[in-house]
FIPARO-831406 format. One record per residue (C-alpha): residue number from 1; residue in three letters; chain; x negated, y, z negated. Coordinates in nm, 3 decimals, decimal comma. Example, Ala and Ser with C-alpha at 12.3 -4.5 7.8 and 13.67 -1.06 7.14 Angstrom:
<pts>
PT kegu setor fiza       X       Y       Z
PT    1   ALA    A  -1,230  -0,450  -0,780
PT    2   SER    A  -1,367  -0,106  -0,714
</pts>
This chain:
<pts>
PT kegu setor fiza       X       Y       Z
PT    1   UNK    A  -1,034  -3,542  -0,359
PT    2   UNK    A  -0,730  -3,459  -0,142
PT    3   UNK    A  -0,654  -3,116   0,006
PT    4   UNK    A  -0,408  -3,015  -0,266
PT    5   UNK    A  -0,656  -3,102  -0,541
PT    6   UNK    A  -0,929  -2,908  -0,360
PT    7   UNK    A  -0,705  -2,601  -0,331
PT    8   UNK    A  -0,620  -2,617  -0,701
PT    9   UNK    A  -0,986  -2,653  -0,798
PT   10   UNK    A  -1,090  -2,356  -0,585
PT   11   UNK    A  -0,810  -2,140  -0,723
PT   12   UNK    A  -0,897  -2,240  -1,079
PT   13   UNK    A  -1,271  -2,178  -1,044
PT   14   UNK    A  -1,291  -1,866  -0,831
PT   15   UNK    A  -1,003  -1,634  -0,916
PT   16   UNK    A  -1,033  -1,403  -1,213
PT   17   UNK    A  -0,837  -1,467  -1,535
PT   18   UNK    A  -0,631  -1,155  -1,463
PT   19   UNK    A  -0,477  -1,338  -1,167
PT   20   UNK    A  -0,480  -1,695  -1,300
PT   21   UNK    A  -0,296  -1,598  -1,619
PT   22   UNK    A  -0,005  -1,456  -1,421
PT   23   UNK    A   0,033  -1,693  -1,127
PT   24   UNK    A   0,025  -2,071  -1,111
PT   25   UNK    A  -0,174  -2,252  -0,842
PT   26   UNK    A   0,144  -2,364  -0,666
PT   27   UNK    A   0,285  -2,011  -0,666
PT   28   UNK    A  -0,038  -1,877  -0,519
PT   29   UNK    A  -0,049  -2,144  -0,251
PT   30   UNK    A   0,315  -2,099  -0,144
PT   31   UNK    A   0,279  -1,722  -0,136
PT   32   UNK    A  -0,040  -1,745   0,067
PT   33   UNK    A   0,103  -1,980   0,330
PT   34   UNK    A   0,418  -1,769   0,376
PT   35   UNK    A   0,212  -1,452   0,395
PT   36   UNK    A  -0,027  -1,596   0,652
PT   37   UNK    A   0,258  -1,703   0,880
PT   38   UNK    A   0,421  -1,361   0,862
PT   39   UNK    A   0,091  -1,176   0,908
PT   40   UNK    A  -0,009  -1,392   1,205
PT   41   UNK    A   0,319  -1,325   1,385
PT   42   UNK    A   0,306  -0,953   1,312
PT   43   UNK    A  -0,059  -0,911   1,413
PT   44   UNK    A  -0,007  -1,107   1,734
PT   45   UNK    A   0,309  -0,915   1,826
PT   46   UNK    A   0,135  -0,582   1,762
PT   47   UNK    A  -0,134  -0,682   2,017
PT   48   UNK    A  -0,417  -0,571   1,791
PT   49   UNK    A  -0,749  -0,513   1,969
PT   50   UNK    A  -0,928  -0,847   1,999
PT   51   UNK    A  -1,242  -0,732   1,818
PT   52   UNK    A  -1,037  -0,645   1,508
PT   53   UNK    A  -0,772  -0,920   1,514
PT   54   UNK    A  -0,922  -1,121   1,229
PT   55   UNK    A  -0,981  -0,810   1,019
PT   56   UNK    A  -0,618  -0,707   1,063
PT   57   UNK    A  -0,493  -1,062   0,998
PT   58   UNK    A  -0,689  -1,083   0,674
PT   59   UNK    A  -0,575  -0,745   0,546
PT   60   UNK    A  -0,211  -0,802   0,643
PT   61   UNK    A  -0,198  -1,151   0,490
PT   62   UNK    A  -0,320  -1,023   0,153
PT   63   UNK    A  -0,091  -0,718   0,169
PT   64   UNK    A   0,207  -0,950   0,223
PT   65   UNK    A   0,088  -1,159  -0,073
PT   66   UNK    A   0,065  -0,851  -0,291
PT   67   UNK    A   0,417  -0,749  -0,190
PT   68   UNK    A   0,538  -1,086  -0,314
PT   69   UNK    A   0,352  -1,105  -0,646
PT   70   UNK    A   0,279  -0,746  -0,752
PT   71   UNK    A   0,575  -0,741  -0,994
PT   72   UNK    A   0,388  -0,992  -1,211
PT   73   UNK    A   0,113  -0,733  -1,259
PT   74   UNK    A   0,333  -0,424  -1,280
PT   75   UNK    A   0,523  -0,573  -1,570
PT   76   UNK    A   0,218  -0,683  -1,769
PT   77   UNK    A  -0,067  -0,438  -1,698
PT   78   UNK    A  -0,107  -0,084  -1,840
PT   79   UNK    A   0,054   0,184  -1,625
PT   80   UNK    A  -0,269   0,383  -1,607
PT   81   UNK    A  -0,479   0,088  -1,485
PT   82   UNK    A  -0,565   0,105  -1,115
PT   83   UNK    A  -0,548  -0,267  -1,050
PT   84   UNK    A  -0,389  -0,296  -0,704
PT   85   UNK    A  -0,698  -0,231  -0,490
PT   86   UNK    A  -0,919  -0,448  -0,712
PT   87   UNK    A  -0,685  -0,746  -0,690
PT   88   UNK    A  -0,630  -0,692  -0,317
PT   89   UNK    A  -1,007  -0,702  -0,260
PT   90   UNK    A  -1,051  -1,009  -0,481
PT   91   UNK    A  -0,785  -1,197  -0,285
PT   92   UNK    A  -0,943  -1,089   0,046
PT   93   UNK    A  -1,278  -1,232  -0,063
PT   94   UNK    A  -1,112  -1,547  -0,197
PT   95   UNK    A  -0,907  -1,628   0,114
PT   96   UNK    A  -1,135  -1,489   0,389
PT   97   UNK    A  -1,300  -1,817   0,494
PT   98   UNK    A  -0,973  -2,007   0,478
PT   99   UNK    A  -0,795  -1,749   0,695
PT  100   UNK    A  -1,074  -1,777   0,955
PT  101   UNK    A  -1,039  -2,156   0,951
PT  102   UNK    A  -0,659  -2,142   0,984
PT  103   UNK    A  -0,685  -1,887   1,265
PT  104   UNK    A  -0,932  -2,106   1,454
PT  105   UNK    A  -0,703  -2,405   1,412
PT  106   UNK    A  -0,408  -2,198   1,532
PT  107   UNK    A  -0,610  -2,118   1,842
PT  108   UNK    A  -0,668  -2,489   1,896
PT  109   UNK    A  -1,026  -2,507   1,771
PT  110   UNK    A  -1,078  -2,839   1,594
PT  111   UNK    A  -1,403  -2,982   1,463
PT  112   UNK    A  -1,337  -3,294   1,670
PT  113   UNK    A  -1,348  -3,097   1,996
PT  114   UNK    A  -1,687  -3,133   2,161
PT  115   UNK    A  -1,876  -2,807   2,207
PT  116   UNK    A  -1,924  -2,894   2,574
PT  117   UNK    A  -1,546  -2,881   2,619
PT  118   UNK    A  -1,518  -2,524   2,488
PT  119   UNK    A  -1,543  -2,203   2,684
PT  120   UNK    A  -1,893  -2,060   2,641
PT  121   UNK    A  -2,002  -1,697   2,686
PT  122   UNK    A  -2,365  -1,802   2,735
PT  123   UNK    A  -2,577  -1,736   3,037
PT  124   UNK    A  -2,939  -1,843   3,070
PT  125   UNK    A  -3,144  -1,926   2,762
PT  126   UNK    A  -3,321  -1,614   2,639
PT  127   UNK    A  -3,618  -1,530   2,415
PT  128   UNK    A  -3,548  -1,200   2,235
PT  129   UNK    A  -3,784  -0,970   2,050
PT  130   UNK    A  -3,855  -1,013   1,679
PT  131   UNK    A  -3,560  -0,792   1,580
PT  132   UNK    A  -3,211  -0,786   1,729
PT  133   UNK    A  -2,896  -0,610   1,613
PT  134   UNK    A  -2,552  -0,737   1,514
PT  135   UNK    A  -2,258  -0,503   1,447
PT  136   UNK    A  -1,959  -0,594   1,232
PT  137   UNK    A  -1,665  -0,440   1,053
PT  138   UNK    A  -1,759  -0,335   0,695
PT  139   UNK    A  -1,483  -0,560   0,562
PT  140   UNK    A  -1,720  -0,855   0,620
PT  141   UNK    A  -2,019  -0,694   0,444
PT  142   UNK    A  -1,999  -0,880   0,112
PT  143   UNK    A  -1,940  -1,211   0,283
PT  144   UNK    A  -2,240  -1,161   0,514
PT  145   UNK    A  -2,460  -1,068   0,219
PT  146   UNK    A  -2,363  -1,394   0,047
PT  147   UNK    A  -2,348  -1,644   0,332
PT  148   UNK    A  -2,521  -1,475   0,625
PT  149   UNK    A  -2,371  -1,465   0,974
PT  150   UNK    A  -2,139  -1,756   1,044
PT  151   UNK    A  -2,030  -1,852   1,393
PT  152   UNK    A  -1,658  -1,810   1,449
PT  153   UNK    A  -1,418  -1,779   1,735
PT  154   UNK    A  -1,245  -1,450   1,667
PT  155   UNK    A  -1,064  -1,361   1,986
PT  156   UNK    A  -1,365  -1,486   2,185
PT  157   UNK    A  -1,359  -1,241   2,471
PT  158   UNK    A  -0,987  -1,293   2,520
PT  159   UNK    A  -0,976  -0,979   2,731
PT  160   UNK    A  -1,222  -1,139   2,971
PT  161   UNK    A  -1,098  -1,497   2,959
PT  162   UNK    A  -0,723  -1,454   2,906
PT  163   UNK    A  -0,474  -1,695   2,756
PT  164   UNK    A  -0,524  -1,936   2,467
PT  165   UNK    A  -0,863  -2,059   2,580
PT  166   UNK    A  -1,058  -2,286   2,347
PT  167   UNK    A  -1,382  -2,102   2,283
PT  168   UNK    A  -1,720  -2,181   2,134
PT  169   UNK    A  -1,778  -2,025   1,788
PT  170   UNK    A  -2,047  -1,762   1,841
PT  171   UNK    A  -2,258  -1,479   1,701
PT  172   UNK    A  -2,323  -1,185   1,929
PT  173   UNK    A  -2,617  -0,944   1,912
PT  174   UNK    A  -2,812  -0,682   2,109
PT  175   UNK    A  -3,180  -0,718   2,188
PT  176   UNK    A  -3,246  -0,349   2,135
PT  177   UNK    A  -3,273  -0,112   1,841
PT  178   UNK    A  -3,158   0,174   2,060
PT  179   UNK    A  -2,811   0,274   1,935
PT  180   UNK    A  -2,708   0,375   2,287
PT  181   UNK    A  -2,757   0,018   2,407
PT  182   UNK    A  -2,561  -0,145   2,125
PT  183   UNK    A  -2,206  -0,254   2,187
PT  184   UNK    A  -1,961   0,023   2,099
PT  185   UNK    A  -1,639  -0,103   1,942
PT  186   UNK    A  -1,526   0,263   1,902
PT  187   UNK    A  -1,533   0,207   1,523
PT  188   UNK    A  -1,804   0,295   1,270
PT  189   UNK    A  -1,934  -0,059   1,214
PT  190   UNK    A  -2,205  -0,196   0,989
PT  191   UNK    A  -2,535  -0,252   1,170
PT  192   UNK    A  -2,742  -0,558   1,074
PT  193   UNK    A  -3,095  -0,629   1,192
PT  194   UNK    A  -3,167  -0,999   1,250
PT  195   UNK    A  -3,524  -1,124   1,219
PT  196   UNK    A  -3,523  -1,378   1,502
PT  197   UNK    A  -3,845  -1,545   1,385
PT  198   UNK    A  -3,684  -1,608   1,046
PT  199   UNK    A  -3,349  -1,715   1,196
PT  200   UNK    A  -3,504  -1,975   1,426
PT  201   UNK    A  -3,193  -2,010   1,644
PT  202   UNK    A  -3,158  -2,045   2,019
PT  203   UNK    A  -3,036  -1,736   2,203
PT  204   UNK    A  -2,866  -1,696   2,539
PT  205   UNK    A  -2,779  -1,402   2,758
PT  206   UNK    A  -2,417  -1,295   2,720
PT  207   UNK    A  -2,290  -1,378   3,066
PT  208   UNK    A  -2,013  -1,119   3,047
PT  209   UNK    A  -2,264  -0,835   3,028
PT  210   UNK    A  -2,556  -0,945   3,243
PT  211   UNK    A  -2,691  -0,635   3,413
PT  212   UNK    A  -2,524  -0,295   3,393
PT  213   UNK    A  -2,507  -0,093   3,072
PT  214   UNK    A  -2,499  -0,395   2,840
PT  215   UNK    A  -2,781  -0,609   2,981
PT  216   UNK    A  -2,935  -0,648   2,635
PT  217   UNK    A  -2,636  -0,839   2,493
PT  218   UNK    A  -2,713  -1,193   2,374
PT  219   UNK    A  -2,536  -1,476   2,192
PT  220   UNK    A  -2,618  -1,773   1,971
PT  221   UNK    A  -2,410  -2,066   1,849
PT  222   UNK    A  -2,595  -2,124   1,522
PT  223   UNK    A  -2,541  -1,970   1,177
PT  224   UNK    A  -2,799  -1,721   1,047
PT  225   UNK    A  -2,919  -1,714   0,687
PT  226   UNK    A  -2,874  -1,396   0,479
PT  227   UNK    A  -3,250  -1,412   0,417
PT  228   UNK    A  -3,300  -1,318   0,782
PT  229   UNK    A  -3,073  -1,012   0,775
PT  230   UNK    A  -3,114  -0,649   0,676
PT  231   UNK    A  -2,831  -0,395   0,664
PT  232   UNK    A  -2,956  -0,070   0,819
PT  233   UNK    A  -2,627   0,117   0,850
PT  234   UNK    A  -2,321   0,102   0,627
PT  235   UNK    A  -2,023   0,184   0,844
PT  236   UNK    A  -1,691   0,325   0,730
PT  237   UNK    A  -1,482   0,102   0,957
PT  238   UNK    A  -1,304   0,409   1,090
</pts>
């Protein structure tokens, strides 16, 4: 099955009838690609904080899509139906993984690149306690509940590394349940507890924060199953 056939199958199977009845697969694909390009340029030019670049890119891409196709819904849905936010959220969930993949490719991360050739934030190998903490923007909550924590590049400590450095997809955590020792993004993030015995992944010290106030920061390069996670704080993202 080629890429175009795969895209059509995914669109056909996953999107709700409310969307599929009003937009063809080709229209959706063209609108998505144009919206991603515009959102990527805008987000990059705005110099969004690195920890929230992907969140902003996702939201902006779907907002651009909605700007382009909303007239199809306005003209055919009841005036008193509050459909915009529901469709926006559905499209976010539908395109989230693909936007991450396209962003990583834009940053030069290809599956063919050997992990040893990528920049790594790891220090020495580390054995954490049974429970460690991961913080994330609430926009990823549903995805984490379904697929667990997936390694990804994000901006990969761009502030520390600088430039378009090819980085190792990672998951960051804190080996402490003390809120004062957790990384503070300045936003009200979700807080997930990871059962390290269940996860069974290899951890390393985060070499950017060895010692000092963030000595408990650690990193892994393996995905973590949703069965090994528990959400202990639902953040607002604000």
